[in-house]
N, C-alpha and C positions, 0 to 999 in steps of 0.2 A: 304290608305283608311282604314276605321275601319271594324271590323269583320262583322257587320250587312250589310254593303255595299258589301263586298266580298260575303257574303251569297246570297244576291239578284242578283248580277252580274253573279254568277255561278250556282244558283239554288241548292246550297248545304246548309244544315242546319248549324246554328252556332255550334251546338253540334258536327257535323261531322268535322267542321274546327278545333275545339279544339282537337278532337281526332287525326286529322292529325298532329297537333303540338306535341301531346304526343308521336306519333309514329315517330317523326322527319322527316315527309314528307313535312312539311311546317314550315316556320319560320316567326316570327313577331317581331317588335320592340315594346317596351312598352313606353307609355307616362308617364309623371310624376304622373298622376293619376292612372296608371296601365292599361289603355286601350290598347288593341292590335291595332297595325297599320301595314298594309301590303303594300308592294311595288306594283306598277301597274302590274308587271309580275306575281304576285300571281294568277291572274285570269287564265292565261294560265296553270300555274302549277297545280291548282286545277282541271281544266278540263282534263288535262293529267292524274292526279291521278284517277279521276272518270273513264276515259277510261280503265286504267289498272285494276282497281277494277272490272269493268264490264266484262273484259276479263278473270277474274278469278284469277288474281295475288293477293297474300296476301301482306299485308303491308311490311313484312320483305323483300320480293322480290323487291317491289317497291323502298324501301329505297336503295337497292343495285344498282338499275338501274338509279335512278335520277341523280347521279353525271355525268353520261355519257351525259344526256340530257343537263345539265348546261354547262359543259366544252367541250363536244364533244370528249373528250379523252376516249379511251376504252382499257381495258386490254384483253389479250387472254381469261382469265377466264370469264370476263364480256361478251365478244363476244360469248362465248360458252353458257352462261346463256341466252343471248338474243335469240340465235338460238333455244335453247331448248324451251323457252316460245313461240316463233313463231310457232314452230312445234306443240306444244300442242294446240295452238289456231287454227291452220289449221286442226288438227284432230277434234277439237270441231266443227268447221264450217262444216266439212264433215258430221259429225253425225247429226247436225242440218238440213242440206240439205236433208239427208236421211229421217229424221223424217217429214220434211215438205212435201216431195214427197209422203210419206205414207199417211199423212193427206189429201193431194190433191186427192189421189186415193179413200180414204174413203168418202170424200165429194162428189166426182163424182158419186160413187156408191150409196151413200145415196140420192143424188139428183134424180138419175134415179129411185130409189126405191120409193121415195116419189111421183114422178110424175106418176108412174105406179100403185101405191098402193100395190105392191108386197113386201113381207118382204126381208130384206137384206140377201144375201147368206152367 
């Protein structure tokens, strides 16, 4: 598929797809006219890249992790890296849950205050 179709199928901009190639996260073949062509599996790869970015991983970390996804082979060093990233994500999730709970408390308090007309404590 061409770059525009990959962009539509993944919801990722053409510019971002070009960036992924520059960072060696994604590969394409070039036609005789120079157009990029991607394998069907590129859709899943781009979606995975997006998930990893959303989790806070930088492109240099993603580049290191992608071979494991493709081959299923993992080194002890890569396994340690994956564990570290998972632990970081778990810490982030915990922090987000705490923040959500505090917001819930504020919303509940503000709702009661609004309904009674009294100022927030």
